[in-house]
C-alpha positions in Angstrom: -32.8 -24.4 -7.9 -28.5 -24.7 -7.1 -26.3 -24.5 -9.6 -23.0 -26.6 -9.7 -21.4 -23.2 -9.4 -23.2 -22.5 -6.1 -22.7 -25.7 -4.4 -18.7 -25.7 -5.2 -18.5 -22.5 -3.2 -17.9 -22.7 0.3 -20.7 -21.8 2.0 -19.4 -18.2 3.5 -19.0 -17.2 -0.2 -22.2 -16.1 -1.2 -23.4 -14.1 -4.4 -22.8 -10.9 -3.4 -19.6 -12.3 -1.7 -18.6 -13.7 -4.8 -19.6 -10.4 -7.0 -17.8 -8.2 -5.0 -14.3 -10.3 -5.0 -14.8 -10.6 -9.1 -15.2 -6.7 -8.9 -12.1 -6.2 -6.8 -9.9 -8.5 -9.4 -10.7 -6.4 -12.0 -10.1 -2.8 -10.6 -6.8 -3.6 -9.0 -5.5 -5.4 -12.1 -6.3 -2.2 -14.3 -5.5 0.6 -10.9 -2.1 -0.6 -10.4 -1.0 -0.7 -14.5 -2.5 2.9 -14.3 -0.4 4.2 -11.7 2.4 3.2 -13.8 1.0 4.6 -16.9 0.1 8.0 -15.1 3.6 8.5 -14.0 5.3 7.6 -17.6 2.2 9.8 -19.0 4.0 13.1 -16.6 7.2 11.9 -18.0 6.5 11.6 -21.6 5.1 15.1 -21.4 8.0 16.5 -20.5 7.8 16.5 -16.9 9.7 15.6 -13.7 10.0 13.7 -10.9 7.9 17.0 -8.8 5.6 17.1 -11.8 4.6 13.0 -11.1 5.0 14.1 -7.3 2.2 16.9 -8.1 0.4 14.4 -10.0 0.2 12.2 -7.1 -0.7 14.4 -4.2 -3.8 15.7 -7.0 -4.9 12.6 -6.3 -4.5 12.4 -2.5 -5.9 16.0 -1.7 -9.5 15.1 -2.4 -9.4 11.5 -1.1 -8.1 13.1 2.2 -11.0 16.0 1.5 -14.0 14.1 0.9 -13.8 10.4 2.8 -15.6 11.5 5.6 -18.7 13.0 3.3 -17.8 9.4 1.3 -18.8 7.5 4.3 -21.9 9.8 5.8 -22.8 9.4 1.8 -22.8 5.3 2.3 -24.5 4.9 5.1 -27.0 7.1 3.9 -27.7 5.8 0.3 -27.8 2.1 -0.8 -23.9 1.5 -0.6 -24.0 -0.3 -4.5 -25.8 2.8 -5.5 -22.4 4.5 -4.2 -20.1 2.2 -5.6 -21.7 2.1 -8.9 -21.4 6.0 -9.0 -18.2 6.2 -7.9 -16.5 3.4 -10.4 -18.8 5.4 -13.7 -16.9 8.5 -12.0 -13.3 6.9 -12.5 -14.2 5.3 -15.5 -14.9 8.6 -17.0 -11.4 10.4 -15.6 -9.6 7.7 -16.8 -11.0 7.6 -20.1 -10.5 11.1 -20.4 -7.2 11.2 -19.0 -6.3 8.3 -22.1 -7.5 10.3 -24.9 -5.3 13.3 -23.4 -2.6 11.2 -23.8 -2.8 8.9 -27.1 -3.6 12.2 -28.6 -0.9 14.8 -27.9 1.1 15.9 -25.0 -1.8 16.9 -22.3 -0.3 20.3 -19.8 0.6 19.2 -16.7 -3.2 20.8 -14.8 -5.4 18.6 -17.1 -3.7 15.4 -15.9 -3.8 16.9 -12.5 -7.5 18.2 -12.5 -8.4 14.2 -14.2 -6.6 12.6 -11.2 -8.3 14.5 -8.5 -11.4 13.4 -10.1 -10.2 10.0 -9.7 -9.6 10.8 -6.3 -12.6 12.3 -5.5 -14.3 8.9 -7.0 -11.8 6.6 -4.3 -12.9 9.1 -1.2 -16.7 7.9 -1.8 -16.0 4.2 -2.8 -13.9 3.5 0.1 -16.2 3.6 2.6 -19.0 2.3 1.1 -16.9 -0.8 -0.5 -15.2 -1.5 2.9 -19.2 -1.5 4.8 -20.5 -3.8 1.8 -18.4 -6.4 1.8 -17.9 -6.1 6.0 -21.6 -7.0 6.1 -22.0 -9.3 3.3 -20.5 -12.1 4.9 -21.6 -14.0 8.3 -20.8 -15.8 11.6 -16.9 -17.5 12.2 -15.7 -17.5 8.9 -15.6 -14.0 8.6 -11.5 -14.0 9.1 -11.5 -16.3 6.1 -13.7 -14.7 4.0 -11.7 -11.3 4.2 -8.1 -13.1 3.8 -8.9 -14.7 0.6 -10.6 -11.3 -0.7 -7.6 -9.5 0.9 -5.5 -12.3 -1.6 -7.6 -11.9 -4.5 -6.8 -8.2 -4.5 -3.1 -8.3 -3.2 -2.7 -10.9 -6.4 -4.7 -8.9 -8.9 -2.4 -6.2 -7.8 0.9 -7.6 -8.3 -0.3 -8.9 -11.5 -1.8 -5.4 -12.6 1.8 -3.5 -12.1 3.8 -6.5 -13.8 1.2 -5.9 -16.7 0.8 -2.4 -16.9 4.5 -2.3 -16.9 5.4 -4.5 -19.4 2.1 -2.9 -21.7 3.4 0.5 -21.1 6.7 -0.3 -22.9 4.5 -1.7 -25.2 1.5 0.0 -26.3 2.5 3.6 -24.1 1.1 4.8 -21.2 -2.1 5.8 -22.6 -3.7 2.9 -23.9 -2.9 1.3 -20.6 -5.1 3.9 -18.9 -8.1 3.0 -21.6 -7.5 -0.8 -20.1 -8.0 1.2 -16.6 -10.9 3.3 -17.5 -12.7 -0.5 -19.4 -11.4 -2.2 -15.7 -13.4 0.7 -13.9 -16.3 0.0 -16.5 -16.7 -3.7 -16.0 -16.3 -3.4 -12.4 -19.2 -0.8 -12.1 -21.7 -3.5 -13.9 -20.5 -6.6 -12.2 -21.1 -4.5 -9.0 -25.0 -3.2 -10.2 -25.9 -6.9 -10.1 -25.3 -7.3 -6.0 -28.8 -8.2 -4.4 -29.8 -5.5 -1.1 -33.3 -6.6 -1.7 -33.4 -8.3 1.8 -31.9 -5.0 3.2 -34.0 -2.5 5.5 -34.7 0.6 4.5 -32.6 2.7 6.4 -34.3 5.4 8.4 -34.0 9.2 7.4 -31.3 10.8 9.6 -30.6 13.6 10.9 -28.6 15.0 8.1 -25.1 14.4 6.9 -23.7 16.4 10.0 -25.7 14.2 12.5 -24.3 11.2 10.4 -20.9 12.4 10.9 -21.4 13.6 14.4 -22.9 10.0 15.1 -19.7 8.3 13.3 -17.7 10.0 15.5 -19.0 9.3 18.4 -19.1 5.7 17.4 -15.1 5.9 16.7 -14.2 8.1 19.8 -16.1 5.8 21.9 -13.8 2.3 21.4 -10.7 3.3 22.8 -9.2 0.1 20.6 -10.7 1.8 17.3 -9.1 5.2 18.0 -5.9 4.5 19.2 -5.1 1.7 16.3 -6.0 4.4 14.0 -4.2 7.0 15.7 -1.3 4.4 15.4 -1.3 3.9 12.0 -1.7 7.6 11.0 2.2 7.9 12.2 2.7 4.2 10.6 1.4 5.0 7.3 2.9 8.1 6.7 6.7 6.6 7.9 6.8 3.8 5.7 5.0 5.7 3.0 7.6 8.0 2.7 10.3 5.6 3.2 9.2 3.4 0.6 8.2 6.0 -2.3 11.2 8.8 -1.1 13.9 7.1 0.4 13.6 3.8 -1.5 14.6 4.4 -5.1 16.8 7.0 -3.9 19.1 4.3 -2.0 18.3 1.9 -5.1 19.9 3.7 -7.3 23.0 5.1 -5.2 23.6 1.4 -3.3 21.7 -1.5 -4.8 22.1 -1.1 -9.1 18.9 1.5 -9.9 15.6 0.6 -10.1 15.3 -3.3 -11.0 16.5 -4.0 -7.4 14.0 -1.8 -6.2 11.0 -3.6 -8.3 12.5 -6.8 -7.2 12.0 -5.8 -3.5 8.4 -4.5 -4.2 7.9 -7.8 -5.9 8.8 -10.0 -2.7 6.9 -7.2 -0.5 3.4 -8.0 -2.9 4.2 -11.7 -2.3 4.4 -11.7 0.9 1.1 -10.4 1.5 -0.5 -12.3 -0.9 0.8 -15.4 1.5 -0.3 -13.5 4.3 -3.5 -13.4 3.7 -2.8 -17.7 2.8 -1.7 -18.2 6.5 -4.8 -15.8 7.6 -7.0 -18.3 5.9 -6.2 -21.1 8.2 -4.9 -19.3 11.5 -7.6 -17.8 13.8 -6.2 -16.2 16.2 -8.2 -15.6 19.6 -7.3 -12.1 20.7 -7.7 -10.2 17.1 -5.9 -7.0 18.2 -3.1 -8.4 20.2 -2.2 -11.0 17.2 -2.2 -8.4 14.8 -0.4 -5.2 16.4 2.4 -7.7 17.3 2.4 -7.9 13.4 3.3 -4.2 13.0 6.6 -4.2 14.7 7.9 -6.2 11.6 7.3 -2.6 9.4 9.8 -1.3 10.9 12.5 -3.6 8.9 12.3 -2.0 5.6 13.4 1.1 6.7 16.0 -0.5 9.3 16.8 -2.1 5.6 17.3 0.5 3.8 19.1 2.7 6.1 21.7 -0.1 6.5 21.7 -1.0 3.5 21.5 -4.6 3.0 22.0 -6.2 -0.1 19.0 -7.1 -2.6 18.0 -10.8 -1.2 18.4 -9.2 2.1 16.1 -6.6 1.5 14.0 -8.3 -0.4 13.8 -11.4 2.2 12.8 -8.4 4.8 10.2 -6.9 2.3 8.3 -10.4 2.2 8.2 -11.0 5.9 6.6 -7.2 6.3 4.5 -8.0 3.7 3.1 -11.2 5.1 2.8 -9.6 8.9 0.7 -6.7 7.0 -2.1 -9.0 6.0 -1.8 -10.5 9.3 -3.0 -7.2 10.9 -5.1 -6.4 8.0 -7.3 -9.6 8.1 -7.8 -9.0 11.9 -8.4 -5.4 11.3 -11.2 -6.5 9.1 -12.5 -9.0 11.4 -12.5 -7.0 14.7 -14.6 -4.2 12.5 -17.2 -6.9 11.2 -17.5 -8.0 14.7 -17.5 -4.8 17.0 -19.2 -1.7 15.0 -23.0 -2.4 14.2 -23.8 -2.6 10.1 -25.2 0.9 9.7 -22.3 2.7 10.8 -19.8 0.8 9.1 -18.9 3.2 6.6 -18.7 6.0 8.7 -16.5 4.4 10.7 -14.4 3.3 7.7 -13.9 6.5 6.6 -12.4 7.8 10.1 -10.2 4.8 9.9 -9.1 5.9 6.5 -8.6 9.5 7.2 -6.9 8.9 10.1 -4.8 6.7 7.9 -4.0 8.5 5.2 -3.9 12.3 6.4 -0.2 12.5 7.4 1.1 10.6 4.3 1.3 13.9 2.0 3.0 15.9 4.9 5.7 12.8 5.6 6.3 12.2 1.8 6.7 16.2 1.7 9.3 16.6 4.8 11.2 13.3 3.4 13.7 15.6 1.3 14.5 18.0 4.3 15.2 15.5 6.9 17.8 13.7 4.5 19.3 17.1 4.2 18.8 18.1 7.9 20.0 14.6 9.5 21.3 12.4 6.5 19.7 9.7 4.7 20.4 6.7 7.0 19.4 9.0 10.3 16.3 9.5 8.5 15.7 5.7 7.6 16.5 4.7 11.0 14.3 7.5 12.8 11.4 6.1 10.3 11.7 2.7 11.8 12.1 3.9 15.7 8.5 5.7 15.1 7.1 2.9 13.7 8.3 0.9 17.0 7.4 2.9 19.5 4.1 3.8 18.1 3.1 0.2 18.2 4.7 -0.2 22.3 2.3 2.7 22.8 -0.7 1.4 21.6 0.0 -2.2 23.0 -1.0 -0.3 26.8 -4.4 -0.1 25.7 -6.1 -2.7 27.6 -8.9 -3.6 24.5 -5.9 -3.6 22.3 -4.6 -6.6 24.2 -8.0 -8.2 25.8 -10.5 -8.2 22.5 -11.4 -11.6 21.8 -12.9 -13.6 18.2 -16.6 -13.9 18.6 -17.8 -17.3 18.0 -20.9 -19.1 17.2 -21.8 -21.0 20.1 -21.2 -17.3 22.3 -24.0 -15.0 20.2 -26.1 -18.0 20.2 -25.9 -18.5 23.9 -26.4 -15.0 24.3 -29.5 -14.6 22.5 -31.4 -17.8 23.7 -30.6 -17.2 27.5 -33.8 -16.3 29.4 -34.4 -13.5 31.3 -32.3 -13.3 34.5 -29.9 -16.4 33.2 -26.4 -15.3 34.0 -24.6 -13.5 31.9 -22.3 -15.5 29.4 -18.7 -14.6 30.3 -17.8 -12.0 28.1 -15.5 -11.7 24.5 -13.3 -9.3 26.4 -11.7 -10.2 29.3 -12.0 -8.5 32.1 -11.7 -5.5 33.4 -13.0 -4.4 30.0 -16.7 -4.2 29.5 -18.6 -4.5 26.1 -21.3 -2.3 25.2 -24.5 -3.0 26.5 -25.9 -4.3 23.0 -23.8 -6.3 20.9 -24.1 -5.8 17.6 -26.1 -9.4 16.4 -25.3 -10.2 12.5 -29.8 -10.9 11.6 -28.9 -13.0 8.4 -28.3 -16.7 8.5 -26.5 -16.8 5.0 -23.0 -15.8 3.9 -25.2 -12.7 2.2 -25.9 -11.4 5.5 -26.8 -7.5 5.7 -25.5 -4.8 3.7 -22.9 -3.2 5.2 -13.8 -2.1 2.9 -12.4 -2.2 -0.6 -12.0 -3.4 -3.8 
């Protein structure tokens, strides 16, 4: 019997998809407020900007160290079990952090330790969540499903940051951290209801190292995949340095303080929601070409800070870059969903995450020395130039230009073609060849086989 709620949902928004989206909204509402609360908890305990950076680094380091292991574990065990266990770890670490902050003045080492536990949980959660989401949807509506999911996440993050700032001022950072712990508990409970009974039991592999090697072979064997991850190792690092280090400094010295910078970040968040909304309607045929062209605007915020533009100009630039990154993000997820075998999704996602975040601590650490050596404006122009150069270089990879969105008619025709029949036109235009065997989604409904973000 079909419930009224199920009848109102689109065909691609099945039960698993709805649970994943609801859980992602809950965690993003809590975690974006908790980021603000953690920074103010450090400052309220007598710390300075350097101590805030140490606590942030304590989260990033285990994330980098354990990502690849997390991907291998998520492809070996049921992914929803890994997600729930990671949520439980995050819940406990945030609850302990909240108790320390509410009860007094926590020492710096304890805040770093608890934050590191949160980063460890994220290292296991991220690849499992990405694989689970990608294989929960199927067919030609996958791009729309990913766009709606990302729009919900970005909207929740935007609201969570705004609400978190207000709550930190009203009730203190400790209670905001407690709310985040509750959010992790609720999200973990929702994810425990994911239905994976139709998923075939995974065959035992040859061990963790063998699984990692197999994931690496899948990753390195696709030029479009490793080329774009290499591109984003630079893009994420320099954009992160520009916005985390130079942005607040420019706002303080040139734009009038934290308020204008908060407005610019809010415009970026609104742009991401707008970009996700756009991608619910637009289906670019050449997925990676459209997505990569939309990486060029990510150079604009660094250039705007280098000038610097007035607040309204910076906000407009940030809005456009928010739209652009969502066009890339949805196109990238659709390409991964289309091309990567389901049983390897989490491992490939782990290599993707690792490549994207590995250089962030180095770039952030070098931002200060670069400002001293070259000046703030020159350093920001350098950030913008690096984004443009690496994005232009990745367009020389044929697969990036030619990878084409797969349609249901092509998949059906290929599956139904009799032996000896003429081959279906390849999804990547010549001269690029497809693998001998394309991953085919065996499920006809929206809750297909289990296979990033939440």
